[in-house]
N, C-alpha and C positions, 0 to 999 in steps of 0.2 A: 443624439444617438443613445438609446438605452443599451444596457448590457445584459447578456444572458450567459450563464456559465455552461458551456457545452461539454459537460462531463456526465459520464454514466452514473446512475444512482437509482434509488427507488423511483419507479415510474409513477408519475402523477396519473390519476384517473383521466383517461381520454386525452392525454398529452399528445400533441402532434408537432413535429419539428421539420422545418424545411431547410435543406442544405443547398446552397448555391455555390457553384465552382466556376471560376473564370480561368480556364487553362492558358489563355493567351493575353492576360491582362496587361502585362508590361508592353508587349508589342502593340496592343490595341490603343494604349494611351498615345503612342507616337503616331499611329496611323490616323487616329481621330484628329490630331493636331494638323497633320499634313493634308488629309483628304476630306475632312469634315466629319461631323458626328454620325451622319446617316450613310456612311460609305458602304456599309454592308447591305443596306436595304434598297440600294439603287436598282432600277429595272435592268440595267445592263450588268455585265460582269463586274464585281466589286473592284477588281484591279486589272489593269491592262497586262498582257503577257510580258511586256518589256519591263514592268516594275520589278525591281530586284527583291529577292527574298530578304526578310529583315531578321537580323540577329542582334541580341542585346548581350554585351560583354561585361565582365567584371574581373577585377584582379584577384587571383587566388595565389598566395605566396608570391612567386616571381613570374607567374604566367597569367596571360589573359585567357579566360575561359568563357564558354557560353553560359549565361545566366538564364536567358529566356529566348524565345523565338516565335515566329508566326507559323501559320499552318503550312505555307509553301516551303519554308526552311525545314520544317519537320518532315515534309514529304520527301525531301532530299536525303533523308536518313541522318540528318544532323541531330545531335542529342545534347541535352543540358550536361554541363561538365566537360564537354569536349574542348580541347584547346583551339583558340581562334586561328592560330597558324595552320593547324591541321584542316580546319574547316575551309580556310581560304585556298589551301592547296587542292582540296577536293572540288570546291565551287568558287572560283575567283570572283564571280559576279555578285556575291552576297553583299548586302548593305549592313555594316557593323556600326552600332550605336552604343555609347557608354551607358551603363545602368544608372538609374536615378531612384534609389529606394525610397527617398522621402516623397518624391512625386507620386510614386506608385502607392504609397501609404495614404497620401491625401486623396487620391482617386478612390481607393477602396473605402475610406471613411465617408466620402461623398455618396458612394453607392449605398452604404449602410443607412445614411440619413434619408436617401430617396426611398428606401424600403419601409420607412416609418408609416407610409400610407397604408400598408397592409397589416402591420402589427407594431405595437410600441416596444416589443422585446426583440431587439436585433443585436447580434454580436459579431465581431470580426473573427474569422477562423483562419489563422495563419496569415500568409501573404497573398492568398488568391481566393479566399472563400468567405462566405457569410453563413450564419445560423439565424433563422427566424423561428421564434416560437409562435405558431399560428393557431394554437389551441383556442377554440371558440371564435375564430375570426373567418374561417373559410366560407361559412354560409353567407357572409356579406358580399361575396364575390361569385356566388353561384356554385359553391362546392370546391372540393380540393382540386379536381382536374381543371375546372375553369380558372381557378386562381393561379395554378401553376402555369397553365398555357398563357394566361395574360402576362405574367411576369417574364416568361421566356420571350414572348413576342415583343414586349416593350423594350427589353434590354437589346434584342436584336436590332430594333429600329434605332437604337442609340449607338450601334456599332460594336456590340459585345457578343461574343460566342459564349454562352453560359449553359452549364449543365445543372440539372436540378434533381433532387431526391427528397421524398417526403415519407417520414416514418414516425413511429412512436418514440424512438430514442435518437439522440444525436449521432451515435455510432452507426446505426443502420441507415439513417438519412445520408450521412457522409459517404458511406460505401455505395449507396444507390446512385448518388450524383456522380461519383468518380468512375464507377465500373459499369453503369448502365446509361447514364446521361439524362434520361427522362423517365423516372420510375416513381410510382406511388406504391408504398409497401403497406398493406393492411396490417392492423394490430394482430400480433401473434405469428406473423410470417417472417419475423426478423431472422430467425435461425435458418430458415429455408433460403433466404436471400444470401446470408453470409457463408453458408457451408461450402459452396463450390468456388468461392473467391480465394485469391491468394492471401498470404498472411498480411500483406500490406493493407488489406481492408480492415484489419483490426486496429490500425493506428498505433502499432507498437514501435519501439525504438529500432532503428535500422540494425544495430549490433545484435539485439535480441532476435530479430527476424532472421538475420544471417545464421545465428547459432541454431535456430530451430530448423531452418532449411537445410543446414549441413547434415542434420541427422534424419532427414527424410520427411519432416513435417512441413508440407508445402501449401496446404490449404487451411482455411479457418475451420472447416469441418473436421479435419484431423485432430485439431486441438480440442474441439468441443465434443468429440464422440464418446467419452466414458460416462458422461453425466446422466443420460436418459435412463440407463439401466439401474443406476444407483437410486434415482428418484423413484422408479417403480417399486423398488424394494424398501424404500424409506431408510436408506443407509448412506453413509459417507465413508470415504477412504481414510484409513489411518496409516497405511504404508503403501507406497507405489514403487514400481520398478520400470525403468525405461531400458529396453533391450535393443541394442544397435547391432545389426547383423551386417558385417563387412563383406564385400564381394569375394574376398579370399577365404571366407568361412569363419573368421575370428568374430567372437561375440563379446561386446562390452555391455556391462550391466551397471546401471546407475540407479541407486535407490534413494528415496527420501521418505521421511516420516512426518506425521502431523500430530500436533498435541491435541487437536480436536477433529472430529469427523469433518471431512471436506469433500465437496463435489463441484465447486465452481471452477470451470476451466481456466479462467483468468488467474485465480489464486494458485491453482496447481502449476500453471505456466511460470508464475513468479518463483515458486520453489525450485523448479527444475532450472530456471535461469540462474539462480544463485548457485546451485550444485554444479551446473556446467561451467560457470565462471571459475569456481574453485578447482575444477578438474581440467581446465583448458589446456594446461601444459602436459597432461598425462594421457589424454585421449588421442589416439593415432587413427585418423580417418583413412589412411592408406589411399586406395583408389576410390573410396567412397562407400556408402552404405546402400544396400539394395532393399533392406527391409527394416522397419522400425516398429516395435510393439510396446504399447503401454499396458502394464498389468497392475491390477489392484491386489496387493498381497494380503491385506487384512482390512476389515470393515468394522464399523460400529453404528449403532442406531443414531440417526440424524435428528436431533431435536429441533423442531420448527419453533420460531419465536412468534408470539402474538404481536400483531401490529397495532398501532394506535388508530384513531379515527381518520387520520390522513393516509393510512396504509403504510406508514413508515415504521421500522423497527429500530431498536437501540440495543446494542450489545457491545459494551466497551471491552469485555473480555476477548471478543473475537479479534479486535485490532491488536491487542497485546499478544494473543496466540499466533497471529499471522507474522508479526514482527519477530517473535521468538523462533518460529519455524524457519523463516528466511535466514536468520543468523545461524541457526543450527545447520541448515543445509550447506552454508558456505564454510563455517568454522568448526563444525563437529558437534556431537551430542552434548559434550561437557561445557560448551561455550555459554549456555544459559542455564542457570540454576534457579530454583524456586524454593522459598522457605515453606516448610510444612510443619504444622503443630504435631507434637509427639505427646503421648500420654505419660507425663513425668512430672513429679512434684518439684524437682530441682530445676531452677530457672535456666541453667546452661544446657540442660537436656530437653527443655520443653519445645525447642524448635530445631529442626535440622534442614539441610538443603539437599535436594534431589534434582536430577535432570528434569527439565521443564516438562518433557513429554510423559514422565512417570508420575508427576504430581497429580493427586486426585482433583477432579474438576469441581468447581464450586457449584453447589446446588442451592435451590431456593429454600429458605428456612421454612420449617413446618408452620402451619397456621396456628396462632395461639388459641388455647382453650378458653373461650370467653365465659364459660361456666365456673371456672376455678376462681378462687378468691385472689385479688391482686396481691402481688408480692414484689417488692423492690429489693434487688441485691446489687450492691456496688462492689465490683471487683477491686482487689487491692491495687494501688497505684504502682506502676512499673516505670523504670527509667527509659528515656528515649534512646539511650545507648547502653547496651548490655555488653560487657566484655566477654570475649570468647572463653577466657579462663580468669577466675578471680585472682586479683593481685594482692599479695600480703601487705599489710600496713602495721605500723607500730602504734600501740595505744598505751601510753604510760600510766593513765589513771582513769577511773570511772567514778561517777557520783556514788553509786552503790554497786555492790559486786555484780549484780545481774543487769545493770542499767547501761545507758548509752555512754560513749566516751566524752570526756571534757575537751580533749584535743587529740590529734593523731598526726602521724608522720607518714606521708605517701610520696614516693619517688623523690626522697631527700628533702621534701618541703614540709614545713609544719603548718597545720591548719587548726584554727581555734573554733570550737563548736559554739554557735549562737543559739540554735534551736535543734530539737530532736523529736522524732515521732517513732513510736514502736514500743515493744518489739512485735514483729510478725514472725511467728515460729514456724519453721519448716523442718519437719522431722525427716530422718533418713528413710530411704525406700527399703524397708526391711525385706520385702519380697524378692529383691534382687540380690540379697546377701547370700553368699555361698556357704555351705556347711563348714563350720570351723573358722569362718572369717569373722574378724572383730567388727562389731556394729559401728557404723559411721556416726560421728557426733551430730547432735542436733544443732540447727542453725537458728539464730535470732537476728532478724534483719531490722535495720533502723534507717529511716529517712533523715538525713543530716543536712543542716544548713550552716555554712561557716560564717565568719564575721564579714566576709565580702559579698554575701548573698548567694554563693554558689551551693548547689544541692547535690548530694551524693547518696549512694545506696551502699551501706556497709552491713556486714554481718559478723557476728561472733560465732565461731565454731566451737561448740562444747560449752559446758557450764562450770562456773567456779565452785558450785556446791557438789559436783560429782567427784567422788574419790576414786572411782574405777577408771577414769579417763585422764589423759594428759591435760596439762594446763590449756585453757582456752586460747585460741588464736583469732586474730581479726583479719578481715579481707575486704578489699574494695571490689564491688561487683558491677557498678554502673554509675552513670551520671544522669541527672535530670536536666530539663531545659532551663 
């Protein structure tokens, strides 16, 4: 059995995915053992009226509950998760069999191997489904409709009730199989298929679906509806607000911000999921909400990325931005900070931290001027760890008055200097000096290596030859790798 990753992503050109769903697989395994593999395709009625409805049970905590059932048990209004005792009280004639997950898994794996005759790319989907990548294979069987009909017929002859959906993405194929039963979705019609379906068609987590349904978002189309207008204008949302109108007139407002323009419904859903999770204890639904409105408060130009020859794009910054936005939505704007370069000569002022959404976006560097003569400039080496504030050190002696120290004492420990490079002179920022304020001393930085091979970044503040300033002082500003 080959494997296929059934995840949404950049769509391959002409990709076609077939989803197969076996809604009664557990019961059919038992019925095939009892009645033979062709029990469904017999000319007479598959089961005599006296044959009891079949229910498969499993233990959940301290109770036996329905794990699966056949069509006739489902027709009796029995449902998965119902207690076996309640089911027997309603219908004493039901046949209850203990679940065997390992046997069900072996059966599904066997069905996947059987499907290798149609495509080498087959994957198991959960406990009751398969994904087949049939891209480029359908013409061998007379086309998509002929291939899908053949698969459904042959499974029916083997005793299985199977539903099928074929589309350009795994998600659309999955929804077509489970909500239409026998549907082929043409390329580009995925949105029309999903829009009227319930949120469960999006394959989202049950708790997320419950949160969205509790605020009135009950269909996939309701989640997908802000996107088309933004695409038409070439814009993306930077701030959104979800307004919840309660039946008694109270209105709750939930806002989220994005660090980059955004218009993908799934990404926006993730942001509101985090925000709703954070506000779960403070939102009072009362008797429910009768109207929900999603508004875009601010927009910005949406820059499209150029894809490669395979049609795929790569934007590592987008993943970081989405992670930061989800953390901010749950923990607040100050939860994620980003370092930003500041125009300052002093190392401790050269970088500051700002909220992630307020940081300037990284832009592509300008193209180099190839007509200009080549010039190589090596920036001065900087330590891997720069202290937030320089720490004072004691320097008892130097080789020459303006030279590097021979040894120094830092945090009560004495360090002997083996090698030194420098100085790198950084003058005071005189343009920041206030009228009447004394000019800040000049700094001479040295890269120091001690007798143990450890490297430091020291500086002397002030000059020994300056008579107008106080005696020079020494500081530790950072350490190298």
